[in-house]
N, C-alpha and C positions, 0 to 999 in steps of 0.2 A: 623476551625479545627486547632489543634496544628500542628506546622510545623514538617514534617517527614524527615527522612534520607533514601533516596531511591537509590538503585543501579539499573542501567538500562543496559542491554546487548542486542545488536542487531548486525546484519551484517552491517558494516559501508559503504557498497557500495550503489550506486543508486538503488532504489527499494522501493516498497510500505512499507514493514515492517520497513526498516531502516529509511525512511522518517518520518513515523508516530511516531516511537520510539523517534527520535530526536526532532521532534516538541513537543511531549508530555513532554519530559524532559525540554525543553526550557520554556514551559508554566508553568510547576510546579516550576521551579527555579524562574520565575518572580513572583510567588505567595508566595515566601519565603521558599519553601521547599529546603532542601539540596540534590542535585542530583549528582550522581556519574556515569559517563559512563565508562563501562569496555568493551574493544574491542581491536582487533589487530591493528586497525588504527582509526584515528579521524573520527567519523561518518559523513556521507554525510549531508550537510547543517549545520553542527556545525562549522561555519567558523569564529567565533570571540569570544573574551573573554566575559563572562557573569557572573554577580554576582551569587553566590550560586551553580555554576555549575563546576564540576571537571571531568577531563578525566584521566583514568588509563590505560596505554597501556599494553596489554597482549603480552609478548614476547615469541616467539617460537624458539627453538634451534634444529638444525639439528644434530642428532647423527647418527653415522654409523650404529648403530643397527636398526634404523628405516628407512623403505623405504621412508616414507613421514613424515615430522615434525608433531608431534601430536599437537592438539590445545585444545581439551577438557580438558586435565589434567592441562596444565598451566592456562587455563581459570578458572578452579575450584580453583586452588591455589590462583590466584589473587582475585577471589570472596571472598574466606575465609579471605585473608589478609586484604582487604578493609573493609569487614564486621566487623572484630575485631577492626581494627584501628579507624574506624569512627562510630562504633556501629550502623550499618544499621538496620532499622526497616523492610525493604522490599528489596528483590531481584526481580525486575520485568524483566523477560526475554521475548524477542520477538523472536518467532520461537522456536519450541519444540526441534529440534535437531541441534546442541548439547547443546544449551543454558540451557534448563530445566534440562538436565542430569548433566551438570556442576554445576548448582545451588544446586541440590540434594547432589552431592559429597561435595560441599563447606560447606553446613550446617552440614554434618556428621563430617567435619574436625574442626569445630569451637567449642571451649569450653567456650568462653567468651560471646557469643551471639548466638541467633538462629533466624535469620531473616525469616520472612514469604516469601514463594516463590509464585509469581504470574506469570503464563505463559499465554502470549497472542498468540493465533493462528492466522496466517495471510493467510494461503492458501496452498501454495505448500509444507509446512512442513507436511500437512495432505494428500493432494491429490497426491503428487508425492513422496517426500522422505519417509513419513511415510507409504505410500501404498506399498513400496518396501518390499518384504518379509524379507530381511536381516535387515531392520530397524523397522519392525512392532512392535516387542515385546519391544524394548527399547523405542520407541516412546510412546507406551501405558503406560509403566511403568512411564516414566518421566512426562506424563500428569497427571496420577493418583496420583503421589507423590507430586504434587503441592498443596499448600494450597488454591489457587484460580485459576480459569481458565476463560479466556475471549476469545471471538472470535469476529472478525470484522463484522460478519453478521450472521443472523439466518441461512442462507443457509449453512455457514461453520460449525456452531454449530451442525446443524442436521447431516451433513456429518461426523463430528467427532464422535458423539454419535453412529451413525449407523456402521461406519467402525471399530471403536475401542472399542465398547461395554463399553463406559464410563458411569459409574453410578453416577458421581458427577455432580452437577449443573454447567452449563456453562453460564456465564454472557455475553450477547451480548452488546458490546460497539463499535459502528461503528467508522470508520475513520472520520477524520474531516479536515477542512481547516481554515486557518486564513483569515477571510473575508476582513481584511484590505489589504491583499496582493492579494487574488484571487477575483477580481471583474472586471466588464467590463470597469471600468475607470482607471485600472492600467496603469501607464506610460509604453509605449512599443515603439519599433522601428516604423518608418514610414511604413504604410501598402504598400506604393508605392515601397518599396524595394523588395517586393515579388510578387506583383500583380498589374495590372492596375485596374482602377475604375470599369470596367464592369466585371472583373473576380471574381469568388467566391474562397474562400480559405478553403480547407479541411486540417485537421491536425491529426497526430497520434503520440503518445508518448508511448514508451515501451522499454524493454531491448532486443528486437529483438530475443526472444527465439521462438522455434517452436510453443509453446502453444499460443503465441500472434497472430499467423496466419497473419503475415505482408504481405505475398503474397496475401491474400484476400484483404488487404487494397489497394494494387496496382490494383487488378482486379476491385474493386469497383470504384476506381478513374478513371480507363481506361474507364469504361462505363459512368461515370458521365461526363467526359470531352468530350465525343462524343456528348452529348446532350446540353452542355452549356460551356462557357469559364470558366476554373477553374485551380487552382494550388494546389499542395499538399506539405505540410511541414511535414517532417519526423524528429522526435527528438528521439535520443537514439542510442545506439550501442549494438551489441550482436552477437551471433553465426550465425544468418541469414542475417547479414548486406550485405555480398558479394552476397548472392543469390538474395536479394532484388534489389541490384544495377544492377545485370544482367537482372532481370526481367524488370526493368524500361527501360533499354537500348533496350532489345529485343522488347518491345512494342512501341518503338519510343517516350518515354515520358521524356527523359532526360532533355529537355528544359522546362518541366512543373513541375518537381519534385525537391525539394530542400532538401538535406540531411544536417541537422543542427548538427548532432552528439549529444553527451551528453551535456546537458545544466543545470546549477544550477538554473537559474531564469526563469523557464517555465512560471511564471505568467506574464512575459513580452512578451511572444510569443502567448499564448492562446487567448488573446483578439482580435488578428488579424483574428482568424478563424471564419468561418460561421458554420462549422460542425466538430465534432470530431468523428473519426472512431475507434471503439473498437470491432472488430469481433473475439475476443479471443475464443479459445476452452474452456478455464476455467478462470473464474474471481471470486475469493471469495468475493470481494467487488468492486474493480475498482477505486482506488484512483485517477489515472490519469483522469478518466471520471468525478469524482467529482470535481477535480480542474478545468476541462474544464467548467463544468456547473456553478461553482462559477464565472467564467469569462464570463458567458452569452453565452456559446456555447452548443447547443443541441448535444446529443450523439446518434449515430447509433451503436448498439452493438448486443450481442448475448443473447437470452433468455435462460432460464434454468440454469443460472449462478447467482452469487451474484448481478449482475446488475439489477435483478428484484426488488431489495430493494432500488435502486437508481433512475432508469429511469422508468417513466410512459409512456407506449407505446401510441404513437399518442397524447401525451400531452406536454412533454418536450423532446421527443426523440423517437426512434424506436428500438424495439427488434425483432430479427428474429432468426430462427434456425441456428445452426453452418453451415458455408459454403454456406449459401443462399445469395451469393453475388449479384445475379440478383435483388432480392427483396430489398436488402439494397440499391443498386444503384438507383432503381426506386423510392424508398421513398426519397432518397437524392435529386434526380432531381426535384421531385414534390415540395418538401419543398423549395428548393433553387429558384425555379421559382416563388414562391408565396411570395412576400416580406412582405405582411401583416401577413401571417401565420408564416413566419420565425421570424418576430419580436415578435410575441406572444410566440413562443417556447423559444426564447432567454430569454424573461422576466420571464417565468415560471421556466426555468432551474435555473436562478439566484436566484429567490425567494426560491425555494426548497433547494438549496445548502446552502444558507445563513441562512435559518430558521431551517432546520432539522439537519444540519451537521456543525454548527459553533463551533469553538474551545472552547469557554467559556462553553457551555452546556456540551460538551463531556468531557472536563477536570474536570468539576464538578462531572460528573458521575464516573470518575476514582477515584477522591478523596473520594467519598462516598464508593466506593468499597474497597479501601485501608482500610478505617476505619472499615468496616464490617469484613474484613478478619482479621485485627489485634485484633478485639474484639471476634473473633471466631464464627461469625454469618454467615449464608448463606446470599448471596446478594439478596436484594429485590428492589434495586433502579432502575432496568430497566428490559429489556426483559431477561428471564432466561429459558434455555432449560433443561428440565429434563424429560426423557421418558424411557420406558423400552427398553433396547438394543435388537436388533434382534439377 
């Protein structure tokens, strides 16, 4: 396909939406497309100069008139400026609020061009922010005003259609991994730095928000380490970090739990683990779980979430109801005690992640979808949700 000029806006902090947006932009630039990132800071994982890739900082100014510095308006102004200067074909925004809203305003401001707006929904923009009554109408308007809508899972697409009565098709394009980076053979620190040969390693990665239920991670690990020698690696920072530290100390686990904080190169940590714990209350897809599987680490997570499209229960991981820490721990213990079965789970997890969610195939899907939107056609290249809203 002809090379495109694409503007990408995402939250630049660590998190699934920002990671996917950044990785997508990098892959598109490698394919010769001209990619422009627009955000208030350099996106997470965009750590070096790359051909065909540009960054435009959105500056916010504090006026006495405003209680808080506005972001949506300067973002819209920057989108309009970059769209006109670089003749962008597409504004691809990740996360509905405020990015899709800003893109709509930007297009209204531009006389020289009219880039197509594609909004990718990642999860909490629908399940938390958009579900708030004060944001419901603007979220629905911004989604419906987009030329194209994608969601990272069918689960999320269904949620969006049902909650916001969306009557436009939503293209399901899942998250992806770079299989050259996320694999069992990735160079990583010596395992002996964290555990002795007879000990198993469990791992959890998140932003430590309440929805991730990191306290459940601690409870699962507490039960597991009662049954066999084990260590727990915790990666990330967030609102619940101090609560988790207190829970670890209260249960006498301080010498068995390692807090690694935020890490850019999680692919160097994940291959060390035997199991990945993801007992979230809500997961629209589960990028961290996918990255773990890519590194050959089976996942124990929550059913009834987007993880059902990633993890096959009792095949390459386990899924249980929210809060069922006892069954999660029992499944973990049984698997960790059976070396042959654990090896099979690891092999199947790697195969699925590398076959179904590799970057090349998913970026191909995005390219097809871009072309379809630019040509004014409904997307047909993948899974598409279109149903009567309730």
